[in-house]
N, C-alpha and C positions, 0 to 999 in steps of 0.2 A: 738253315740257317738256325742258330744258335736264338735259344730265348734268352730274352734280357734280364736280372737280374732284379727281384721285386725288391723293393722298398722294402727292409725290415724296422720296426716301430716299436720302441717300448712301450709296456704298460704308463698311463700316466703318472706321475710320480708323487707318492702318498707324504712319503720320508724324505723329500732328497737328501736332505742333511745323513739320513741312517744310510741309506744307497753311496752317498761319498765316501761314507767311513768303510762301507765292506770292501769300494773300489780300492782306495789308499790302500789298505790292507791285503788283499787281494795282490792287488799290480805289485803291491815290495815283493812278496814272498814269491813273486812269478820272475820279478827281475832279478833277484838274490838266486835263484832256481837255475835261471838261465846260464847267466858267466858265472861271475865269483860275487858275492857279496860285500857289497862296496858301500858305505854311509851316505854315498851322494843319491842312493838309488831310492832312499826314505824320502829325499825332497825332491827327487821325479814324482816320486807316487805321490805323493802331500800337492803337488801343484797340478799336476793330472786329477785327480780326484778334484779341486777347487773350482776348475775350470766348466767340470764335467756335472758338477751341484750346482753350478751360476745356470749353466745353461738348462738344467733341470728347474731351476727355480723360473726360468725366462717361459716355460714352456717347452723345451723341446722334447722332442720325442722320438725324431728320424734320427736312426743309429748313424747315417750317412753322413747327416748336417752334425752331427757330435763329432763325428771322427774328426772334420774339415776343423770344429773346433778349435778340438786337441792339438792338431799338427800347427794350425795359426797359431793359436796361443804359445804353445810350448817352442816355440821359433825363439824365442826374445829368452829362452832359457838356456842358461852355457854347459854345457852336455861335455867340453874340454875333458872333467875326469870320465867319463863315461864311457862304456862299452854301446852305448845305446844313441838313439837321434830323436827328433819330434817321430820320426816316420814308423819308426818301429815301436814307440810309445804308443801312439793312437792304432796302432794294426795290434799289439798288446790288448787295449783295452776293446776295442771292438771283439775281439776271438772271446775274452773273459766275459764279455756282456752276452753275445752268442751262446755262449756255454753255458750262462744262468739262464737261459730261458730254454737250454734243453735241444740247441742246435749247434749240431756236429759241424765242426767248423774243420775236419781235416777233411780233403782231398777232392776238394771242390763241391761238395754235396750240400 
């Protein structure tokens, strides 16, 4: 029987705004590199970072809960000018945060 995936908790936020700015810039670069650089990518990154900052300011440290919050709130975003969806954005945020913690996101590790 396989082991359940243990939850990942981010360290408590000391400067949620700075974390959000890092996420916005990093996600924007990732979006531009993954497919084509598009003007909408800046708006997507800004919106995802706003959700992330709000959640962090409310004391949320659980990565799974942060991902669910991003999926939920990004459902209202108009992705019609983008290759992405709310799920792709939430997964990208998760990967970027895990990488920032030194956790390898490759190959089910």
